[in-house]
Chimera marker file (.cmm) of the C-alpha trace (Angstrom):
<marker_set name="trace">
<marker id="1" x="-134.117" y="-36.065" z="-112.035" r="1" g="1" b="0" radius="0.5"/>
<marker id="2" x="-137.913" y="-36.243" z="-111.865" r="1" g="1" b="0" radius="0.5"/>
<marker id="3" x="-138.065" y="-38.178" z="-115.196" r="1" g="1" b="0" radius="0.5"/>
<marker id="4" x="-135.478" y="-40.658" z="-113.914" r="1" g="1" b="0" radius="0.5"/>
<marker id="5" x="-137.416" y="-41.289" z="-110.723" r="1" g="1" b="0" radius="0.5"/>
<marker id="6" x="-140.680" y="-41.764" z="-112.651" r="1" g="1" b="0" radius="0.5"/>
<marker id="7" x="-138.942" y="-44.191" z="-115.057" r="1" g="1" b="0" radius="0.5"/>
<marker id="8" x="-137.396" y="-46.068" z="-112.135" r="1" g="1" b="0" radius="0.5"/>
<marker id="9" x="-140.809" y="-46.424" z="-110.391" r="1" g="1" b="0" radius="0.5"/>
<marker id="10" x="-142.374" y="-47.716" z="-113.648" r="1" g="1" b="0" radius="0.5"/>
<marker id="11" x="-139.511" y="-50.243" z="-114.039" r="1" g="1" b="0" radius="0.5"/>
<marker id="12" x="-139.948" y="-51.283" z="-110.429" r="1" g="1" b="0" radius="0.5"/>
<marker id="13" x="-143.680" y="-51.742" z="-110.927" r="1" g="1" b="0" radius="0.5"/>
<marker id="14" x="-142.965" y="-53.847" z="-114.048" r="1" g="1" b="0" radius="0.5"/>
<marker id="15" x="-140.572" y="-56.101" z="-112.156" r="1" g="1" b="0" radius="0.5"/>
<marker id="16" x="-142.923" y="-56.481" z="-109.187" r="1" g="1" b="0" radius="0.5"/>
<marker id="17" x="-145.816" y="-57.420" z="-111.446" r="1" g="1" b="0" radius="0.5"/>
<marker id="18" x="-143.780" y="-60.436" z="-112.696" r="1" g="1" b="0" radius="0.5"/>
<marker id="19" x="-142.689" y="-58.860" z="-115.960" r="1" g="1" b="0" radius="0.5"/>
<marker id="20" x="-146.114" y="-58.369" z="-117.437" r="1" g="1" b="0" radius="0.5"/>
<marker id="21" x="-147.693" y="-54.995" z="-118.030" r="1" g="1" b="0" radius="0.5"/>
<marker id="22" x="-151.437" y="-54.365" z="-117.756" r="1" g="1" b="0" radius="0.5"/>
<marker id="23" x="-153.433" y="-51.207" z="-117.695" r="1" g="1" b="0" radius="0.5"/>
<marker id="24" x="-155.380" y="-50.327" z="-114.589" r="1" g="1" b="0" radius="0.5"/>
<marker id="25" x="-158.871" y="-49.131" z="-115.553" r="1" g="1" b="0" radius="0.5"/>
<marker id="26" x="-162.424" y="-50.183" z="-114.931" r="1" g="1" b="0" radius="0.5"/>
<marker id="27" x="-162.413" y="-52.711" z="-117.781" r="1" g="1" b="0" radius="0.5"/>
<marker id="28" x="-159.143" y="-54.447" z="-117.089" r="1" g="1" b="0" radius="0.5"/>
<marker id="29" x="-158.362" y="-57.428" z="-114.917" r="1" g="1" b="0" radius="0.5"/>
<marker id="30" x="-155.047" y="-58.165" z="-113.180" r="1" g="1" b="0" radius="0.5"/>
<marker id="31" x="-152.897" y="-60.850" z="-114.759" r="1" g="1" b="0" radius="0.5"/>
<marker id="32" x="-153.357" y="-64.493" z="-113.811" r="1" g="1" b="0" radius="0.5"/>
<marker id="33" x="-151.122" y="-65.731" z="-111.001" r="1" g="1" b="0" radius="0.5"/>
<marker id="34" x="-147.902" y="-67.365" z="-112.105" r="1" g="1" b="0" radius="0.5"/>
<marker id="35" x="-148.141" y="-70.135" z="-109.477" r="1" g="1" b="0" radius="0.5"/>
<marker id="36" x="-151.141" y="-72.408" z="-109.682" r="1" g="1" b="0" radius="0.5"/>
<marker id="37" x="-152.016" y="-75.308" z="-107.367" r="1" g="1" b="0" radius="0.5"/>
<marker id="38" x="-152.523" y="-78.655" z="-109.070" r="1" g="1" b="0" radius="0.5"/>
<marker id="39" x="-154.366" y="-81.360" z="-107.107" r="1" g="1" b="0" radius="0.5"/>
<marker id="40" x="-156.124" y="-84.582" z="-107.943" r="1" g="1" b="0" radius="0.5"/>
<marker id="41" x="-159.856" y="-84.304" z="-108.571" r="1" g="1" b="0" radius="0.5"/>
<marker id="42" x="-160.677" y="-86.138" z="-105.329" r="1" g="1" b="0" radius="0.5"/>
<marker id="43" x="-158.411" y="-83.912" z="-103.220" r="1" g="1" b="0" radius="0.5"/>
<marker id="44" x="-159.285" y="-80.490" z="-101.798" r="1" g="1" b="0" radius="0.5"/>
<marker id="45" x="-156.743" y="-77.770" z="-102.391" r="1" g="1" b="0" radius="0.5"/>
<marker id="46" x="-154.097" y="-77.782" z="-99.674" r="1" g="1" b="0" radius="0.5"/>
<marker id="47" x="-151.669" y="-75.321" z="-98.221" r="1" g="1" b="0" radius="0.5"/>
<marker id="48" x="-149.180" y="-78.116" z="-97.477" r="1" g="1" b="0" radius="0.5"/>
<marker id="49" x="-146.844" y="-77.046" z="-100.308" r="1" g="1" b="0" radius="0.5"/>
<marker id="50" x="-145.628" y="-73.654" z="-101.589" r="1" g="1" b="0" radius="0.5"/>
<marker id="51" x="-143.109" y="-73.004" z="-104.442" r="1" g="1" b="0" radius="0.5"/>
<marker id="52" x="-141.368" y="-69.647" z="-104.453" r="1" g="1" b="0" radius="0.5"/>
<marker id="53" x="-139.082" y="-68.104" z="-107.033" r="1" g="1" b="0" radius="0.5"/>
<marker id="54" x="-137.378" y="-64.775" z="-106.433" r="1" g="1" b="0" radius="0.5"/>
<marker id="55" x="-137.491" y="-63.755" z="-110.084" r="1" g="1" b="0" radius="0.5"/>
<marker id="56" x="-139.438" y="-64.613" z="-113.243" r="1" g="1" b="0" radius="0.5"/>
<marker id="57" x="-136.645" y="-63.681" z="-115.685" r="1" g="1" b="0" radius="0.5"/>
<marker id="58" x="-132.922" y="-64.489" z="-115.217" r="1" g="1" b="0" radius="0.5"/>
<marker id="59" x="-129.987" y="-63.786" z="-117.590" r="1" g="1" b="0" radius="0.5"/>
<marker id="60" x="-128.208" y="-66.683" z="-119.296" r="1" g="1" b="0" radius="0.5"/>
<marker id="61" x="-126.426" y="-68.841" z="-118.308" r="1" g="1" b="0" radius="0.5"/>
<marker id="62" x="-129.293" y="-69.196" z="-115.891" r="1" g="1" b="0" radius="0.5"/>
<marker id="63" x="-129.009" y="-69.445" z="-112.183" r="1" g="1" b="0" radius="0.5"/>
<marker id="64" x="-132.022" y="-69.430" z="-109.844" r="1" g="1" b="0" radius="0.5"/>
<marker id="65" x="-132.724" y="-70.577" z="-106.318" r="1" g="1" b="0" radius="0.5"/>
<marker id="66" x="-136.171" y="-72.052" z="-105.725" r="1" g="1" b="0" radius="0.5"/>
<marker id="67" x="-137.639" y="-72.191" z="-102.210" r="1" g="1" b="0" radius="0.5"/>
<marker id="68" x="-140.099" y="-74.969" z="-101.473" r="1" g="1" b="0" radius="0.5"/>
<marker id="69" x="-142.050" y="-74.782" z="-98.208" r="1" g="1" b="0" radius="0.5"/>
<marker id="70" x="-143.603" y="-77.966" z="-96.915" r="1" g="1" b="0" radius="0.5"/>
<marker id="71" x="-145.877" y="-77.984" z="-93.879" r="1" g="1" b="0" radius="0.5"/>
<marker id="72" x="-144.533" y="-80.729" z="-91.633" r="1" g="1" b="0" radius="0.5"/>
<marker id="73" x="-146.847" y="-83.755" z="-91.380" r="1" g="1" b="0" radius="0.5"/>
<marker id="74" x="-146.517" y="-87.409" z="-90.481" r="1" g="1" b="0" radius="0.5"/>
<marker id="75" x="-147.939" y="-88.181" z="-93.943" r="1" g="1" b="0" radius="0.5"/>
<marker id="76" x="-145.017" y="-86.608" z="-95.836" r="1" g="1" b="0" radius="0.5"/>
<marker id="77" x="-142.483" y="-89.017" z="-97.329" r="1" g="1" b="0" radius="0.5"/>
<marker id="78" x="-140.810" y="-87.417" z="-100.424" r="1" g="1" b="0" radius="0.5"/>
<marker id="79" x="-140.474" y="-84.036" z="-102.102" r="1" g="1" b="0" radius="0.5"/>
<marker id="80" x="-139.840" y="-84.279" z="-105.848" r="1" g="1" b="0" radius="0.5"/>
<marker id="81" x="-138.723" y="-81.161" z="-107.670" r="1" g="1" b="0" radius="0.5"/>
<marker id="82" x="-138.412" y="-81.030" z="-111.470" r="1" g="1" b="0" radius="0.5"/>
<marker id="83" x="-137.256" y="-78.259" z="-113.803" r="1" g="1" b="0" radius="0.5"/>
<marker id="84" x="-138.100" y="-78.680" z="-117.537" r="1" g="1" b="0" radius="0.5"/>
<marker id="85" x="-137.703" y="-76.839" z="-120.812" r="1" g="1" b="0" radius="0.5"/>
<marker id="86" x="-137.156" y="-77.810" z="-124.475" r="1" g="1" b="0" radius="0.5"/>
<marker id="87" x="-133.345" y="-78.197" z="-123.973" r="1" g="1" b="0" radius="0.5"/>
<marker id="88" x="-132.990" y="-78.902" z="-120.227" r="1" g="1" b="0" radius="0.5"/>
<marker id="89" x="-134.332" y="-81.252" z="-117.589" r="1" g="1" b="0" radius="0.5"/>
<marker id="90" x="-133.296" y="-81.859" z="-114.043" r="1" g="1" b="0" radius="0.5"/>
<marker id="91" x="-135.008" y="-83.457" z="-111.142" r="1" g="1" b="0" radius="0.5"/>
<marker id="92" x="-134.314" y="-84.032" z="-107.448" r="1" g="1" b="0" radius="0.5"/>
<marker id="93" x="-135.978" y="-86.079" z="-104.704" r="1" g="1" b="0" radius="0.5"/>
<marker id="94" x="-135.679" y="-85.188" z="-101.082" r="1" g="1" b="0" radius="0.5"/>
<marker id="95" x="-136.620" y="-87.710" z="-98.479" r="1" g="1" b="0" radius="0.5"/>
<marker id="96" x="-138.819" y="-86.162" z="-95.765" r="1" g="1" b="0" radius="0.5"/>
<marker id="97" x="-138.823" y="-87.324" z="-92.223" r="1" g="1" b="0" radius="0.5"/>
<marker id="98" x="-142.562" y="-86.875" z="-91.598" r="1" g="1" b="0" radius="0.5"/>
<marker id="99" x="-143.424" y="-84.197" z="-89.036" r="1" g="1" b="0" radius="0.5"/>
<marker id="100" x="-139.775" y="-83.665" z="-88.029" r="1" g="1" b="0" radius="0.5"/>
<marker id="101" x="-138.614" y="-82.684" z="-91.564" r="1" g="1" b="0" radius="0.5"/>
<marker id="102" x="-137.472" y="-79.042" z="-92.128" r="1" g="1" b="0" radius="0.5"/>
<marker id="103" x="-140.167" y="-76.708" z="-93.448" r="1" g="1" b="0" radius="0.5"/>
<marker id="104" x="-138.016" y="-74.930" z="-96.100" r="1" g="1" b="0" radius="0.5"/>
<marker id="105" x="-135.973" y="-76.511" z="-98.866" r="1" g="1" b="0" radius="0.5"/>
<marker id="106" x="-133.629" y="-74.479" z="-101.104" r="1" g="1" b="0" radius="0.5"/>
<marker id="107" x="-132.651" y="-75.854" z="-104.500" r="1" g="1" b="0" radius="0.5"/>
<marker id="108" x="-130.170" y="-74.047" z="-106.763" r="1" g="1" b="0" radius="0.5"/>
<marker id="109" x="-130.445" y="-74.511" z="-110.552" r="1" g="1" b="0" radius="0.5"/>
<marker id="110" x="-127.324" y="-73.522" z="-112.520" r="1" g="1" b="0" radius="0.5"/>
<marker id="111" x="-126.059" y="-73.211" z="-116.099" r="1" g="1" b="0" radius="0.5"/>
<marker id="112" x="-129.495" y="-73.258" z="-117.684" r="1" g="1" b="0" radius="0.5"/>
<marker id="113" x="-129.605" y="-72.304" z="-121.401" r="1" g="1" b="0" radius="0.5"/>
<marker id="114" x="-132.027" y="-69.628" z="-122.627" r="1" g="1" b="0" radius="0.5"/>
<marker id="115" x="-135.628" y="-70.599" z="-122.778" r="1" g="1" b="0" radius="0.5"/>
<marker id="116" x="-138.940" y="-70.974" z="-120.961" r="1" g="1" b="0" radius="0.5"/>
<marker id="117" x="-138.919" y="-73.209" z="-117.905" r="1" g="1" b="0" radius="0.5"/>
<marker id="118" x="-141.459" y="-74.895" z="-115.633" r="1" g="1" b="0" radius="0.5"/>
<marker id="119" x="-140.572" y="-75.894" z="-112.020" r="1" g="1" b="0" radius="0.5"/>
<marker id="120" x="-142.827" y="-78.486" z="-110.544" r="1" g="1" b="0" radius="0.5"/>
<marker id="121" x="-142.765" y="-79.474" z="-106.865" r="1" g="1" b="0" radius="0.5"/>
<marker id="122" x="-144.639" y="-82.611" z="-105.871" r="1" g="1" b="0" radius="0.5"/>
<marker id="123" x="-145.274" y="-83.677" z="-102.277" r="1" g="1" b="0" radius="0.5"/>
<marker id="124" x="-145.601" y="-87.422" z="-101.946" r="1" g="1" b="0" radius="0.5"/>
<marker id="125" x="-147.130" y="-89.159" z="-98.944" r="1" g="1" b="0" radius="0.5"/>
<marker id="126" x="-147.676" y="-92.719" z="-97.828" r="1" g="1" b="0" radius="0.5"/>
<marker id="127" x="-150.745" y="-92.996" z="-100.079" r="1" g="1" b="0" radius="0.5"/>
<marker id="128" x="-149.406" y="-91.183" z="-103.145" r="1" g="1" b="0" radius="0.5"/>
<marker id="129" x="-149.322" y="-87.555" z="-104.313" r="1" g="1" b="0" radius="0.5"/>
<marker id="130" x="-150.507" y="-85.117" z="-101.642" r="1" g="1" b="0" radius="0.5"/>
<marker id="131" x="-149.971" y="-81.771" z="-103.500" r="1" g="1" b="0" radius="0.5"/>
<marker id="132" x="-148.333" y="-80.341" z="-106.614" r="1" g="1" b="0" radius="0.5"/>
<marker id="133" x="-147.301" y="-76.789" z="-107.408" r="1" g="1" b="0" radius="0.5"/>
<marker id="134" x="-145.874" y="-75.440" z="-110.624" r="1" g="1" b="0" radius="0.5"/>
<marker id="135" x="-144.501" y="-72.043" z="-111.738" r="1" g="1" b="0" radius="0.5"/>
<marker id="136" x="-142.864" y="-70.810" z="-114.842" r="1" g="1" b="0" radius="0.5"/>
<marker id="137" x="-139.921" y="-68.487" z="-115.522" r="1" g="1" b="0" radius="0.5"/>
<marker id="138" x="-137.622" y="-67.536" z="-118.399" r="1" g="1" b="0" radius="0.5"/>
<marker id="139" x="-133.865" y="-67.580" z="-118.902" r="1" g="1" b="0" radius="0.5"/>
<marker id="140" x="-133.120" y="-64.652" z="-121.246" r="1" g="1" b="0" radius="0.5"/>
<marker id="141" x="-130.147" y="-64.858" z="-123.547" r="1" g="1" b="0" radius="0.5"/>
<marker id="142" x="-128.839" y="-63.564" z="-126.777" r="1" g="1" b="0" radius="0.5"/>
<marker id="143" x="-130.908" y="-64.357" z="-129.878" r="1" g="1" b="0" radius="0.5"/>
<marker id="144" x="-128.744" y="-66.592" z="-132.090" r="1" g="1" b="0" radius="0.5"/>
<marker id="145" x="-129.528" y="-67.314" z="-135.724" r="1" g="1" b="0" radius="0.5"/>
<marker id="146" x="-129.729" y="-70.991" z="-136.579" r="1" g="1" b="0" radius="0.5"/>
<link id1="1" id2="2" r="1" g="1" b="0" radius="0.2"/>
<link id1="2" id2="3" r="1" g="1" b="0" radius="0.2"/>
<link id1="3" id2="4" r="1" g="1" b="0" radius="0.2"/>
<link id1="4" id2="5" r="1" g="1" b="0" radius="0.2"/>
<link id1="5" id2="6" r="1" g="1" b="0" radius="0.2"/>
<link id1="6" id2="7" r="1" g="1" b="0" radius="0.2"/>
<link id1="7" id2="8" r="1" g="1" b="0" radius="0.2"/>
<link id1="8" id2="9" r="1" g="1" b="0" radius="0.2"/>
<link id1="9" id2="10" r="1" g="1" b="0" radius="0.2"/>
<link id1="10" id2="11" r="1" g="1" b="0" radius="0.2"/>
<link id1="11" id2="12" r="1" g="1" b="0" radius="0.2"/>
<link id1="12" id2="13" r="1" g="1" b="0" radius="0.2"/>
<link id1="13" id2="14" r="1" g="1" b="0" radius="0.2"/>
<link id1="14" id2="15" r="1" g="1" b="0" radius="0.2"/>
<link id1="15" id2="16" r="1" g="1" b="0" radius="0.2"/>
<link id1="16" id2="17" r="1" g="1" b="0" radius="0.2"/>
<link id1="17" id2="18" r="1" g="1" b="0" radius="0.2"/>
<link id1="18" id2="19" r="1" g="1" b="0" radius="0.2"/>
<link id1="19" id2="20" r="1" g="1" b="0" radius="0.2"/>
<link id1="20" id2="21" r="1" g="1" b="0" radius="0.2"/>
<link id1="21" id2="22" r="1" g="1" b="0" radius="0.2"/>
<link id1="22" id2="23" r="1" g="1" b="0" radius="0.2"/>
<link id1="23" id2="24" r="1" g="1" b="0" radius="0.2"/>
<link id1="24" id2="25" r="1" g="1" b="0" radius="0.2"/>
<link id1="25" id2="26" r="1" g="1" b="0" radius="0.2"/>
<link id1="26" id2="27" r="1" g="1" b="0" radius="0.2"/>
<link id1="27" id2="28" r="1" g="1" b="0" radius="0.2"/>
<link id1="28" id2="29" r="1" g="1" b="0" radius="0.2"/>
<link id1="29" id2="30" r="1" g="1" b="0" radius="0.2"/>
<link id1="30" id2="31" r="1" g="1" b="0" radius="0.2"/>
<link id1="31" id2="32" r="1" g="1" b="0" radius="0.2"/>
<link id1="32" id2="33" r="1" g="1" b="0" radius="0.2"/>
<link id1="33" id2="34" r="1" g="1" b="0" radius="0.2"/>
<link id1="34" id2="35" r="1" g="1" b="0" radius="0.2"/>
<link id1="35" id2="36" r="1" g="1" b="0" radius="0.2"/>
<link id1="36" id2="37" r="1" g="1" b="0" radius="0.2"/>
<link id1="37" id2="38" r="1" g="1" b="0" radius="0.2"/>
<link id1="38" id2="39" r="1" g="1" b="0" radius="0.2"/>
<link id1="39" id2="40" r="1" g="1" b="0" radius="0.2"/>
<link id1="40" id2="41" r="1" g="1" b="0" radius="0.2"/>
<link id1="41" id2="42" r="1" g="1" b="0" radius="0.2"/>
<link id1="42" id2="43" r="1" g="1" b="0" radius="0.2"/>
<link id1="43" id2="44" r="1" g="1" b="0" radius="0.2"/>
<link id1="44" id2="45" r="1" g="1" b="0" radius="0.2"/>
<link id1="45" id2="46" r="1" g="1" b="0" radius="0.2"/>
<link id1="46" id2="47" r="1" g="1" b="0" radius="0.2"/>
<link id1="47" id2="48" r="1" g="1" b="0" radius="0.2"/>
<link id1="48" id2="49" r="1" g="1" b="0" radius="0.2"/>
<link id1="49" id2="50" r="1" g="1" b="0" radius="0.2"/>
<link id1="50" id2="51" r="1" g="1" b="0" radius="0.2"/>
<link id1="51" id2="52" r="1" g="1" b="0" radius="0.2"/>
<link id1="52" id2="53" r="1" g="1" b="0" radius="0.2"/>
<link id1="53" id2="54" r="1" g="1" b="0" radius="0.2"/>
<link id1="54" id2="55" r="1" g="1" b="0" radius="0.2"/>
<link id1="55" id2="56" r="1" g="1" b="0" radius="0.2"/>
<link id1="56" id2="57" r="1" g="1" b="0" radius="0.2"/>
<link id1="57" id2="58" r="1" g="1" b="0" radius="0.2"/>
<link id1="58" id2="59" r="1" g="1" b="0" radius="0.2"/>
<link id1="59" id2="60" r="1" g="1" b="0" radius="0.2"/>
<link id1="60" id2="61" r="1" g="1" b="0" radius="0.2"/>
<link id1="61" id2="62" r="1" g="1" b="0" radius="0.2"/>
<link id1="62" id2="63" r="1" g="1" b="0" radius="0.2"/>
<link id1="63" id2="64" r="1" g="1" b="0" radius="0.2"/>
<link id1="64" id2="65" r="1" g="1" b="0" radius="0.2"/>
<link id1="65" id2="66" r="1" g="1" b="0" radius="0.2"/>
<link id1="66" id2="67" r="1" g="1" b="0" radius="0.2"/>
<link id1="67" id2="68" r="1" g="1" b="0" radius="0.2"/>
<link id1="68" id2="69" r="1" g="1" b="0" radius="0.2"/>
<link id1="69" id2="70" r="1" g="1" b="0" radius="0.2"/>
<link id1="70" id2="71" r="1" g="1" b="0" radius="0.2"/>
<link id1="71" id2="72" r="1" g="1" b="0" radius="0.2"/>
<link id1="72" id2="73" r="1" g="1" b="0" radius="0.2"/>
<link id1="73" id2="74" r="1" g="1" b="0" radius="0.2"/>
<link id1="74" id2="75" r="1" g="1" b="0" radius="0.2"/>
<link id1="75" id2="76" r="1" g="1" b="0" radius="0.2"/>
<link id1="76" id2="77" r="1" g="1" b="0" radius="0.2"/>
<link id1="77" id2="78" r="1" g="1" b="0" radius="0.2"/>
<link id1="78" id2="79" r="1" g="1" b="0" radius="0.2"/>
<link id1="79" id2="80" r="1" g="1" b="0" radius="0.2"/>
<link id1="80" id2="81" r="1" g="1" b="0" radius="0.2"/>
<link id1="81" id2="82" r="1" g="1" b="0" radius="0.2"/>
<link id1="82" id2="83" r="1" g="1" b="0" radius="0.2"/>
<link id1="83" id2="84" r="1" g="1" b="0" radius="0.2"/>
<link id1="84" id2="85" r="1" g="1" b="0" radius="0.2"/>
<link id1="85" id2="86" r="1" g="1" b="0" radius="0.2"/>
<link id1="86" id2="87" r="1" g="1" b="0" radius="0.2"/>
<link id1="87" id2="88" r="1" g="1" b="0" radius="0.2"/>
<link id1="88" id2="89" r="1" g="1" b="0" radius="0.2"/>
<link id1="89" id2="90" r="1" g="1" b="0" radius="0.2"/>
<link id1="90" id2="91" r="1" g="1" b="0" radius="0.2"/>
<link id1="91" id2="92" r="1" g="1" b="0" radius="0.2"/>
<link id1="92" id2="93" r="1" g="1" b="0" radius="0.2"/>
<link id1="93" id2="94" r="1" g="1" b="0" radius="0.2"/>
<link id1="94" id2="95" r="1" g="1" b="0" radius="0.2"/>
<link id1="95" id2="96" r="1" g="1" b="0" radius="0.2"/>
<link id1="96" id2="97" r="1" g="1" b="0" radius="0.2"/>
<link id1="97" id2="98" r="1" g="1" b="0" radius="0.2"/>
<link id1="98" id2="99" r="1" g="1" b="0" radius="0.2"/>
<link id1="99" id2="100" r="1" g="1" b="0" radius="0.2"/>
<link id1="100" id2="101" r="1" g="1" b="0" radius="0.2"/>
<link id1="101" id2="102" r="1" g="1" b="0" radius="0.2"/>
<link id1="102" id2="103" r="1" g="1" b="0" radius="0.2"/>
<link id1="103" id2="104" r="1" g="1" b="0" radius="0.2"/>
<link id1="104" id2="105" r="1" g="1" b="0" radius="0.2"/>
<link id1="105" id2="106" r="1" g="1" b="0" radius="0.2"/>
<link id1="106" id2="107" r="1" g="1" b="0" radius="0.2"/>
<link id1="107" id2="108" r="1" g="1" b="0" radius="0.2"/>
<link id1="108" id2="109" r="1" g="1" b="0" radius="0.2"/>
<link id1="109" id2="110" r="1" g="1" b="0" radius="0.2"/>
<link id1="110" id2="111" r="1" g="1" b="0" radius="0.2"/>
<link id1="111" id2="112" r="1" g="1" b="0" radius="0.2"/>
<link id1="112" id2="113" r="1" g="1" b="0" radius="0.2"/>
<link id1="113" id2="114" r="1" g="1" b="0" radius="0.2"/>
<link id1="114" id2="115" r="1" g="1" b="0" radius="0.2"/>
<link id1="115" id2="116" r="1" g="1" b="0" radius="0.2"/>
<link id1="116" id2="117" r="1" g="1" b="0" radius="0.2"/>
<link id1="117" id2="118" r="1" g="1" b="0" radius="0.2"/>
<link id1="118" id2="119" r="1" g="1" b="0" radius="0.2"/>
<link id1="119" id2="120" r="1" g="1" b="0" radius="0.2"/>
<link id1="120" id2="121" r="1" g="1" b="0" radius="0.2"/>
<link id1="121" id2="122" r="1" g="1" b="0" radius="0.2"/>
<link id1="122" id2="123" r="1" g="1" b="0" radius="0.2"/>
<link id1="123" id2="124" r="1" g="1" b="0" radius="0.2"/>
<link id1="124" id2="125" r="1" g="1" b="0" radius="0.2"/>
<link id1="125" id2="126" r="1" g="1" b="0" radius="0.2"/>
<link id1="126" id2="127" r="1" g="1" b="0" radius="0.2"/>
<link id1="127" id2="128" r="1" g="1" b="0" radius="0.2"/>
<link id1="128" id2="129" r="1" g="1" b="0" radius="0.2"/>
<link id1="129" id2="130" r="1" g="1" b="0" radius="0.2"/>
<link id1="130" id2="131" r="1" g="1" b="0" radius="0.2"/>
<link id1="131" id2="132" r="1" g="1" b="0" radius="0.2"/>
<link id1="132" id2="133" r="1" g="1" b="0" radius="0.2"/>
<link id1="133" id2="134" r="1" g="1" b="0" radius="0.2"/>
<link id1="134" id2="135" r="1" g="1" b="0" radius="0.2"/>
<link id1="135" id2="136" r="1" g="1" b="0" radius="0.2"/>
<link id1="136" id2="137" r="1" g="1" b="0" radius="0.2"/>
<link id1="137" id2="138" r="1" g="1" b="0" radius="0.2"/>
<link id1="138" id2="139" r="1" g="1" b="0" radius="0.2"/>
<link id1="139" id2="140" r="1" g="1" b="0" radius="0.2"/>
<link id1="140" id2="141" r="1" g="1" b="0" radius="0.2"/>
<link id1="141" id2="142" r="1" g="1" b="0" radius="0.2"/>
<link id1="142" id2="143" r="1" g="1" b="0" radius="0.2"/>
<link id1="143" id2="144" r="1" g="1" b="0" radius="0.2"/>
<link id1="144" id2="145" r="1" g="1" b="0" radius="0.2"/>
<link id1="145" id2="146" r="1" g="1" b="0" radius="0.2"/>
</marker_set>
């Protein structure tokens, strides 16, 4: 029973670390974050936009729900969300009603073939792009010989 519990805790730690293992010692560094803000050179980083995925690996045929949080502002006009891989591309634009727009937006992506994906959320204002966030995940499937 003790070995099962230890194995379960190691597996849980692996899942919580985003699927990447790294050794904790004096010479190691934690892995790079999977979500990175992308802003124009003239813009300061903003907290106006957050992109959240519940998992970094999903089984094929892929289904994942993304959560995009937008801080309400009179400047906000559109939220563009794109998902992209070698064999799959989808995009969606959501019109925002400025400061009265909802803060959270849930988008479901279904029937994705196996592969590596990037989800990009772009917040567009009256004067152009206000903020962009991107994160990556994988749809795991059977390995097929071609």
